[in-house]
RODO-2510 file (C-alpha; in nm, 4 decimals, decimal comma):
residues 454
     n   res          X          Y          Z
     1     m     0,5661     7,5092     0,1044
     2     g     0,6260     7,6242    -0,2543
     3     g     0,8177     7,4225    -0,5155
     4     c     0,9471     7,0642    -0,4972
     5     p     1,0902     6,9606    -0,1592
     6     f     1,3582     6,7333    -0,3214
     7     k     1,5386     6,9802    -0,5450
     8     r     1,8770     6,8156    -0,5156
     9     i     1,7552     6,4753    -0,6328
    10     l     1,4866     6,5799    -0,8804
    11     g     1,6333     6,9016    -1,0222
    12     g     1,3289     7,1223    -0,9662
    13     q     0,9570     7,1062    -1,0455
    14     e     1,0027     6,9861    -1,3996
    15     g     1,2261     6,6973    -1,2898
    16     a     0,9660     6,5878    -1,0366
    17     i     0,6993     6,5901    -1,3064
    18     r     0,9214     6,3833    -1,5373
    19     l     0,9905     6,1319    -1,2579
    20     f     0,6324     6,0833    -1,1475
    21     g     0,5014     6,1213    -1,5064
    22     k     0,7533     5,8772    -1,6555
    23     g     0,8972     6,1364    -1,8971
    24     k     0,5622     6,2890    -2,0051
    25     p     0,5477     6,6443    -1,8530
    26     h     0,2177     6,7382    -2,0119
    27     e     0,0187     6,4313    -1,9003
    28     e    -0,1676     6,3741    -1,5750
    29     d     0,0367     6,2285    -1,2870
    30     t     0,0145     5,8454    -1,3091
    31     t     0,0912     5,7915    -0,9403
    32     e    -0,2570     5,8972    -0,8344
    33     p    -0,4179     5,5547    -0,8935
    34     l    -0,1414     5,3966    -0,6860
    35     l    -0,1987     5,6404    -0,3998
    36     s    -0,5708     5,5968    -0,4313
    37     g    -0,5252     5,2217    -0,4018
    38     g    -0,3091     5,2780    -0,0913
    39     s    -0,5809     5,4943     0,0650
    40     q    -0,8412     5,2309    -0,0057
    41     g    -0,6188     4,9637     0,1542
    42     l    -0,5636     5,1776     0,4634
    43     n    -0,9331     5,2568     0,4966
    44     k    -1,0073     4,8839     0,4729
    45     l    -0,7559     4,8131     0,7485
    46     k    -0,9248     5,0717     0,9719
    47     g    -1,2311     4,8502     0,9771
    48     q    -1,0283     4,5498     1,0959
    49     s    -0,8504     4,4537     1,4200
    50     v    -0,5488     4,6736     1,3360
    51     g    -0,7744     4,9774     1,2949
    52     r    -0,7244     5,0879     1,6563
    53     q    -0,3468     5,0649     1,6126
    54     i    -0,3646     5,2812     1,3005
    55     e    -0,5786     5,5310     1,4867
    56     f    -0,3448     5,5270     1,7878
    57     v    -0,0279     5,6130     1,5881
    58     g    -0,2206     5,8638     1,3731
    59     l    -0,1404     5,7007     1,0390
    60     s    -0,3531     5,8648     0,7668
    61     d    -0,4059     5,8742     0,3920
    62     d    -0,1871     6,1865     0,3760
    63     d     0,0947     5,9890     0,5406
    64     v     0,0629     5,7182     0,2730
    65     k     0,0832     5,9873     0,0035
    66     n     0,3788     6,1565     0,1706
    67     l     0,5613     5,8231     0,1922
    68     a     0,4872     5,7546    -0,1759
    69     e     0,6576     6,0888    -0,2541
    70     l     0,9674     5,9549    -0,0731
    71     k     1,0006     5,6619    -0,3150
    72     p     1,2492     5,8367    -0,5498
    73     i     1,4764     5,9391    -0,2678
    74     l     1,4696     5,5952    -0,1072
    75     e     1,5378     5,4247    -0,4394
    76     k     1,8539     5,6331    -0,4556
    77     y     1,9661     5,6278    -0,0947
    78     a     1,8275     5,2925     0,0379
    79     p     2,1676     5,1223    -0,0096
    80     l     2,3335     5,3927     0,2045
    81     i     2,0740     5,3495     0,4805
    82     v     2,1214     4,9689     0,4641
    83     e     2,5010     4,9985     0,4844
    84     a     2,4794     5,2356     0,7801
    85     f     2,2313     5,0062     0,9549
    86     y     2,4380     4,6864     0,9191
    87     g     2,7570     4,8781     0,9965
    88     k     2,6083     4,9558     1,3366
    89     l     2,4657     4,6051     1,3739
    90     q     2,8052     4,4390     1,3088
    91     e     2,9318     4,6031     1,6245
    92     m     2,7002     4,3756     1,8260
    93     p     2,8484     4,0206     1,8609
    94     n     2,5233     3,8677     1,9879
    95     l     2,3322     3,9964     1,6827
    96     m     2,6039     3,8769     1,4445
    97     e     2,5844     3,5317     1,6018
    98     i     2,2121     3,5159     1,5221
    99     i     2,2729     3,6392     1,1653
   100     n     2,5536     3,3918     1,0948
   101     k     2,3441     3,1079     1,2349
   102     h     2,0381     3,1725     1,0198
   103     s     2,1468     3,3794     0,7156
   104     t     2,4161     3,6132     0,5743
   105     i     2,4750     3,9893     0,5822
   106     e     2,4408     4,0193     0,2032
   107     k     2,1024     3,8439     0,1943
   108     l     1,9738     4,0571     0,4801
   109     k     2,0915     4,3781     0,3113
   110     k     1,8789     4,2989     0,0065
   111     t     1,5844     4,2142     0,2322
   112     l     1,6113     4,5436     0,4253
   113     a     1,6378     4,7473     0,1014
   114     q     1,3188     4,5825    -0,0276
   115     y     1,1558     4,6445     0,3118
   116     l     1,2296     5,0190     0,2939
   117     l     1,0963     5,0438    -0,0622
   118     d     0,7839     4,8565     0,0498
   119     m     0,7219     5,1333     0,3054
   120     v     0,7096     5,3988     0,0306
   121     s     0,5185     5,1886    -0,2224
   122     g     0,1909     5,3699    -0,1508
   123     q     0,0241     5,0338    -0,0837
   124     i    -0,0660     4,9946     0,2859
   125     g    -0,3228     4,7156     0,2977
   126     e    -0,3810     4,3582     0,4043
   127     d    -0,0813     4,2215     0,2128
   128     y     0,1406     4,4837     0,3757
   129     v     0,0220     4,3804     0,7238
   130     r     0,0658     4,0114     0,6369
   131     r     0,4256     4,0728     0,5259
   132     r     0,5007     4,2648     0,8459
   133     k     0,3590     3,9810     1,0564
   134     i     0,5809     3,7345     0,8737
   135     i     0,8839     3,9535     0,9461
   136     g     0,7927     3,9680     1,3156
   137     q     0,7384     3,5902     1,3291
   138     v     1,0748     3,5230     1,1639
   139     h     1,2591     3,7507     1,4082
   140     n     1,0836     3,5869     1,7010
   141     h     1,1642     3,2422     1,5627
   142     i     1,5386     3,3106     1,5302
   143     g     1,5527     3,4416     1,8869
   144     l     1,5840     3,8163     1,8294
   145     f     1,4501     3,9824     2,1424
   146     p     1,1964     4,2693     2,1080
   147     e     1,4383     4,5333     2,2386
   148     w     1,6720     4,4731     1,9418
   149     y     1,3753     4,4666     1,7039
   150     i     1,2553     4,8075     1,8321
   151     g     1,6096     4,9447     1,8352
   152     a     1,6457     4,8550     1,4645
   153     y     1,3561     5,0895     1,3824
   154     t     1,5262     5,3651     1,5825
   155     l     1,8402     5,3252     1,3701
   156     i     1,6375     5,3355     1,0482
   157     q     1,4429     5,6435     1,1612
   158     n     1,7688     5,8208     1,2518
   159     e     1,9134     5,7491     0,9089
   160     m     1,5935     5,8656     0,7428
   161     l     1,5995     6,1912     0,9457
   162     l     1,9560     6,2600     0,8346
   163     l     1,8620     6,1887     0,4750
   164     l     1,5540     6,4138     0,4851
   165     t     1,7529     6,6944     0,6483
   166     k     1,9994     6,6690     0,3655
   167     e     1,7513     6,6481     0,0807
   168     c     1,4538     6,8617     0,1835
   169     s     1,4516     7,2359     0,1157
   170     s     1,2813     7,3336     0,4424
   171     w     1,2521     7,2059     0,7966
   172     e     0,8759     7,1966     0,7531
   173     d     0,9132     6,9395     0,4739
   174     v     1,1624     6,7413     0,6799
   175     m     0,9164     6,7114     0,9677
   176     k     0,6224     6,6324     0,7364
   177     y     0,7952     6,3391     0,5698
   178     y     0,9735     6,2266     0,8822
   179     l     0,6537     6,2158     1,0922
   180     s     0,4778     6,0159     0,8182
   181     f     0,7708     5,7742     0,8080
   182     q     0,7793     5,7592     1,1890
   183     r     0,4056     5,6820     1,2078
   184     l     0,4445     5,3951     0,9609
   185     c     0,7474     5,2686     1,1534
   186     s     0,5370     5,2771     1,4718
   187     f     0,2617     5,0845     1,2943
   188     d     0,5180     4,8285     1,1712
   189     m     0,6568     4,7966     1,5228
   190     q     0,3054     4,7436     1,6592
   191     i     0,2487     4,4600     1,4150
   192     g     0,5907     4,3067     1,4920
   193     i     0,5514     4,3350     1,8698
   194     q     0,2016     4,1887     1,8391
   195     t     0,3505     3,8802     1,6742
   196     y     0,5970     3,8543     1,9646
   197     i     0,3083     3,8834     2,2136
   198     e     0,0997     3,6269     2,0259
   199     a     0,3943     3,3876     2,0132
   200     y     0,4606     3,4407     2,3849
   201     t     0,0923     3,3905     2,4676
   202     s     0,0885     3,0750     2,2552
   203     s     0,4016     2,9552     2,4348
   204     m     0,2431     3,0205     2,7728
   205     m    -0,0698     2,8362     2,6647
   206     k     0,1467     2,5512     2,5411
   207     l     0,3346     2,5618     2,8714
   208     n     0,0069     2,5293     3,0580
   209     e    -0,0873     2,2496     2,8232
   210     i     0,2487     2,0854     2,8918
   211     k     0,1888     2,1119     3,2652
   212     e    -0,1567     1,9644     3,2216
   213     l    -0,0062     1,6975     3,0016
   214     q     0,2564     1,6336     3,2686
   215     n    -0,0117     1,5796     3,5285
   216     r    -0,1987     1,3473     3,2973
   217     l     0,1271     1,1782     3,2077
   218     n     0,2080     1,1269     3,5727
   219     d    -0,1396     0,9860     3,6375
   220     s    -0,1082     0,7675     3,3310
   221     s     0,2316     0,6348     3,4390
   222     i     0,0912     0,5475     3,7831
   223     t    -0,2152     0,3840     3,6268
   224     l     0,0056     0,2063     3,3759
   225     a     0,2328     0,0717     3,6475
   226     a    -0,0666    -0,0526     3,8468
   227     a    -0,2197    -0,2075     3,5356
   228     v     0,1088    -0,3777     3,4503
   229     e     0,1344    -0,5187     3,8011
   230     e    -0,2246    -0,6437     3,7847
   231     t    -0,1650    -0,7872     3,4366
   232     t     0,1531    -0,9614     3,5511
   233     s    -0,0329    -1,1159     3,8462
   234     a    -0,3192    -1,2251     3,6225
   235     i    -0,0762    -1,3718     3,3710
   236     a     0,0980    -1,5664     3,6492
   237     n    -0,2374    -1,7151     3,7569
   238     k    -0,3374    -1,7932     3,4011
   239     e     0,0027    -1,9460     3,3344
   240     e    -0,0577    -2,2009     3,6124
   241     v    -0,3927    -2,2878     3,4539
   242     v    -0,2254    -2,3239     3,1135
   243     n     0,0419    -2,5526     3,2597
   244     e    -0,2283    -2,7661     3,4202
   245     m    -0,4121    -2,7801     3,0876
   246     l    -0,0944    -2,8938     2,9134
   247     l    -0,0404    -3,1676     3,1737
   248     e    -0,4018    -3,2788     3,1409
   249     i    -0,3728    -3,2847     2,7612
   250     e    -0,0572    -3,4935     2,7832
   251     s    -0,2387    -3,7325     3,0178
   252     i    -0,5329    -3,7532     2,7756
   253     n    -0,2922    -3,8148     2,4892
   254     a    -0,1317    -4,1005     2,6819
   255     s    -0,4760    -4,2457     2,7645
   256     s    -0,5792    -4,2113     2,4016
   257     k    -0,2747    -4,4052     2,2878
   258     v    -0,3520    -4,6834     2,5408
   259     t    -0,7163    -4,6864     2,4277
   260     i    -0,6155    -4,7070     2,0622
   261     s    -0,3793    -4,9960     2,1409
   262     t    -0,6483    -5,1793     2,3429
   263     v    -0,9135    -5,1257     2,0787
   264     d    -0,6763    -5,2451     1,8080
   265     k    -0,6034    -5,5598     2,0125
   266     g    -0,9777    -5,6194     2,0677
   267     r    -1,0449    -5,5687     1,6965
   268     e    -0,7755    -5,8212     1,6107
   269     d    -0,9189    -6,0714     1,8626
   270     i    -1,2688    -6,0301     1,7223
   271     s    -1,1386    -6,0640     1,3689
   272     e    -0,9651    -6,3855     1,4700
   273     a    -1,2859    -6,5096     1,6390
   274     l    -1,4770    -6,4291     1,3216
   275     m    -1,2325    -6,6341     1,1208
   276     k    -1,2805    -6,9295     1,3600
   277     m    -1,6554    -6,8793     1,3468
   278     d    -1,6389    -6,8895     0,9688
   279     k    -1,4586    -7,2237     0,9973
   280     v    -1,7234    -7,3535     1,2404
   281     v    -1,9988    -7,2448     1,0027
   282     e    -1,8135    -7,4124     0,7201
   283     l    -1,7876    -7,7311     0,9295
   284     i    -2,1581    -7,7113     1,0171
   285     e    -2,2442    -7,6691     0,6529
   286     k    -2,0326    -7,9761     0,5698
   287     t    -2,2026    -8,1722     0,8497
   288     k    -2,5412    -8,0648     0,7141
   289     i    -2,4408    -8,2013     0,3791
   290     l    -2,3585    -8,5328     0,5454
   291     t    -2,6938    -8,5363     0,7245
   292     d    -2,8620    -8,4640     0,3947
   293     e    -2,6771    -8,7605     0,2454
   294     m    -2,7801    -8,9726     0,5468
   295     s    -3,1386    -8,8625     0,4993
   296     n    -3,1211    -8,9632     0,1367
   297     s    -2,9689    -9,2996     0,2376
   298     q    -3,2499    -9,3497     0,4926
   299     k    -3,5013    -9,2822     0,2206
   300     n    -3,3289    -9,5408     0,0017
   301     i    -3,3332    -9,7897     0,2883
   302     g    -3,7042    -9,7172     0,3332
   303     q    -3,7614    -9,8040    -0,0298
   304     i    -3,5675   -10,1258     0,0131
   305     v    -3,7660   -10,2130     0,3278
   306     k    -4,0835   -10,1413     0,1387
   307     t    -3,9718   -10,3732    -0,1355
   308     i    -3,8780   -10,6490     0,1096
   309     r    -4,2112   -10,5986     0,2862
   310     g    -4,3859   -10,6512    -0,0428
   311     i    -4,1859   -10,9653    -0,1048
   312     s    -4,2640   -11,0835     0,2483
   313     n    -4,6338   -11,0270     0,1947
   314     q    -4,6204   -11,2196    -0,1313
   315     t    -4,4289   -11,4970     0,0432
   316     n    -4,6859   -11,5084     0,3216
   317     i    -4,9649   -11,5334     0,0644
   318     l    -4,7790   -11,8043    -0,1189
   319     s    -4,7277   -11,9941     0,2109
   320     l    -5,1012   -11,9719     0,2779
   321     n    -5,1776   -12,0999    -0,0669
   322     a    -4,9222   -12,3785    -0,0185
   323     a    -5,0862   -12,4767     0,3132
   324     i    -5,4264   -12,4923     0,1493
   325     e    -5,2953   -12,7065    -0,1307
   326     a    -5,1168   -12,9306     0,1203
   327     a    -5,4414   -12,9818     0,3111
   328     r    -5,6119   -13,0818    -0,0068
   329     a    -5,3363   -13,3251    -0,0848
   330     g    -5,3962   -13,5033     0,2400
   331     e    -5,1284   -13,7473     0,3477
   332     h    -4,9118   -13,6578     0,0513
   333     g    -4,9122   -13,2896     0,1319
   334     k    -4,7887   -13,3111     0,4937
   335     g    -4,4258   -13,2405     0,4038
   336     f    -4,5237   -12,9604     0,1835
   337     s    -4,7444   -12,8286     0,4673
   338     i    -4,4467   -12,8224     0,7013
   339     v    -4,2469   -12,6255     0,4460
   340     a    -4,5327   -12,3875     0,4001
   341     q    -4,5506   -12,3345     0,7757
   342     e    -4,1802   -12,2613     0,7879
   343     v    -4,2099   -12,0248     0,4998
   344     r    -4,5014   -11,8494     0,6676
   345     k    -4,3037   -11,8368     0,9919
   346     l    -4,0074   -11,6857     0,7987
   347     a    -4,2352   -11,4348     0,6367
   348     s    -4,3739   -11,3394     0,9758
   349     e    -4,0274   -11,3009     1,1204
   350     t    -3,9264   -11,1011     0,8139
   351     e    -4,2278   -10,8781     0,8702
   352     q    -4,1326   -10,8284     1,2335
   353     a    -3,7725   -10,7511     1,1340
   354     l    -3,8988   -10,5085     0,8746
   355     d    -4,1195   -10,3386     1,1335
   356     h    -3,8200   -10,3052     1,3634
   357     i    -3,6106   -10,1696     1,0781
   358     q    -3,8900    -9,9332     0,9843
   359     g    -3,8996    -9,8112     1,3466
   360     q    -3,5266    -9,7607     1,3489
   361     i    -3,5432    -9,5776     1,0194
   362     g    -3,8160    -9,3507     1,1623
   363     t    -3,6063    -9,2857     1,4687
   364     v    -3,3054    -9,2074     1,2501
   365     q    -3,5222    -8,9853     1,0325
   366     e    -3,6467    -8,7916     1,3337
   367     t    -3,2909    -8,7606     1,4584
   368     i    -3,1807    -8,6369     1,1166
   369     v    -3,4649    -8,3840     1,1170
   370     k    -3,3633    -8,2663     1,4637
   371     f    -3,0003    -8,2483     1,3522
   372     d    -3,1037    -8,0546     1,0440
   373     t    -3,3139    -7,8152     1,2504
   374     g    -3,0267    -7,7743     1,4974
   375     f    -2,7802    -7,7184     1,2164
   376     l    -3,0045    -7,4556     1,0661
   377     q    -3,0353    -7,2830     1,4029
   378     m    -2,6573    -7,3065     1,4521
   379     i    -2,5975    -7,1572     1,1073
   380     e    -2,8499    -6,8809     1,1765
   381     e    -2,7007    -6,8081     1,5188
   382     a    -2,3510    -6,8184     1,3721
   383     s    -2,4627    -6,5740     1,1027
   384     h    -2,6089    -6,3411     1,3674
   385     f    -2,2920    -6,3778     1,5733
   386     r    -2,0806    -6,3034     1,2701
   387     e    -2,2863    -5,9964     1,1789
   388     t    -2,2738    -5,8796     1,5398
   389     n    -1,8983    -5,9251     1,5477
   390     r    -1,8621    -5,7473     1,2151
   391     s    -2,0665    -5,4582     1,3543
   392     l    -1,8500    -5,4665     1,6638
   393     v    -1,5354    -5,4642     1,4489
   394     q    -1,6740    -5,1715     1,2510
   395     l    -1,7598    -4,9975     1,5770
   396     l    -1,4097    -5,0598     1,7057
   397     e    -1,2590    -4,9316     1,3812
   398     d    -1,4775    -4,6207     1,4017
   399     s    -1,3761    -4,5822     1,7652
   400     v    -1,0110    -4,6085     1,6660
   401     k    -1,0673    -4,3453     1,3949
   402     n    -1,2499    -4,1174     1,6379
   403     v    -0,9876    -4,1629     1,9072
   404     t    -0,7150    -4,1016     1,6495
   405     a    -0,8970    -3,7912     1,5239
   406     n    -0,9450    -3,6718     1,8810
   407     d    -0,5797    -3,7392     1,9442
   408     g    -0,4979    -3,5211     1,6425
   409     r    -0,7320    -3,2498     1,7698
   410     l    -0,5757    -3,2734     2,1131
   411     h    -0,2323    -3,2476     1,9561
   412     h    -0,3438    -2,9418     1,7603
   413     f    -0,5077    -2,7972     2,0725
   414     s    -0,1909    -2,8720     2,2659
   415     g     0,0063    -2,6773     2,0057
   416     f    -0,2429    -2,3936     2,0346
   417     i    -0,2097    -2,3983     2,4146
   418     r     0,1692    -2,3930     2,3814
   419     e     0,1458    -2,0951     2,1465
   420     f    -0,0934    -1,9391     2,3959
   421     k     0,1598    -2,0003     2,6721
   422     k     0,4304    -1,8522     2,4517
   423     t     0,2091    -1,5474     2,4001
   424     f     0,1589    -1,5276     2,7762
   425     d     0,5352    -1,5359     2,8218
   426     e     0,5780    -1,2607     2,5618
   427     i     0,3040    -1,0554     2,7298
   428     a     0,4792    -1,1037     3,0627
   429     v     0,8082    -0,9835     2,9107
   430     s     0,6269    -0,6895     2,7476
   431     s     0,4589    -0,6086     3,0791
   432     h     0,7976    -0,5898     3,2497
   433     q     0,9241    -0,3705     2,9662
   434     i     0,6171    -0,1460     2,9952
   435     a     0,6716    -0,1252     3,3700
   436     a     1,0310    -0,0176     3,3065
   437     m     0,9092     0,2357     3,0475
   438     a     0,6509     0,3672     3,2938
   439     e     0,9264     0,4163     3,5500
   440     q     1,1458     0,5912     3,2927
   441     l     0,8443     0,8016     3,1934
   442     s     0,7994     0,9039     3,5541
   443     h     1,1671     1,0029     3,5794
   444     l     1,1469     1,2008     3,2550
   445     n     0,8350     1,3727     3,3833
   446     m     1,0201     1,4724     3,7014
   447     e     1,3167     1,5994     3,4988
   448     l     1,0822     1,7996     3,2739
   449     t     0,9100     1,9465     3,5783
   450     d     1,2447     2,0489     3,7269
   451     k     1,3500     2,2153     3,3998
   452     i     1,0219     2,4049     3,3696
   453     q     1,0385     2,5212     3,7308
   454     s     1,3999     2,6274     3,6922
***
């Protein structure tokens, strides 16, 4: 080829050395490590999934080096290429609508200039591919169709061809650099179109998933409607049972109140009977005191009778002695004998009277003993009766407490049943709402199906 291909921009061989050598003409070219890194990145890509694409377009290490040699010219003329590109693009209203919706011309100009410089950076590796995929994904996301994406590369290649024709010293150099640039553009387009294809494939898979979801949704809405109908029927049946339970609880509450009232009345009656029994016992105890006094009086009378009996015996003895003395006295003792007989007769009658009194006292004593025994039995029976009644009163009080507690439990249970019924009512309302939602879901599913089919 001979000499530098970019004489106009670099000013000959020495200018090219100064540019690539950063002002040090006698030192080794410092771009070689950069190009070597680019070759390593490209060789690494060849072993990956994009390797076949690189092989297909014919992109090589020499192309990466050639493009790195274009960096000075692109740094100078990239703004002109960008202006020409967006000048053509502004003639397309549909493309301008996309740009104005998602960005601005000025921002995109800076992005395209950086993109062009990235192509001649000498670094074609994994990061380069990742950036190109992002660009393709963004264009797909904003709704730029592939034909406009491919056409943009055609515009850029045309501008690059004009620039190379202007700057290169021979047609051979023009074709060398242009083909390298074209191969990289083809590789970029492959990556971009691949992102479109992947997005479309993902969309189709999602569409199939949506259709599957629609079928499941339709089945679910039918199942849901049937379940709601079954639930509503079950709730209606259970609601009748709950209403019956509430009526039964109210009946039990009423019976409990009657029972409490009856038990209270019985407890009062028994308490009153106990009070009367206490009075009877008190009266019995007083009567027993009287019988004790009578017993004591009988004992006193017995002592008196005993004393009189002693006197009577002494009198009888004296009368006998008087009769003996009267007999001794003869005729003179006849009067005294008559008196002695009368005295003896009186003593005998006194003895008989005392025996009768003693018999009556014994009878009275036996009667007192019987009375005392009866009183003791009456007191004992009254005590048992009182204890029994007290136990009965305690039992009635416990019954009242238990019935009252049960009434409280029933009241609490009644409240729980009412809350349960309220929950049933809310479930019934929710079931109707779910049924309405299931119907709406079915309509939405039909609308979605119509949109997909259209």
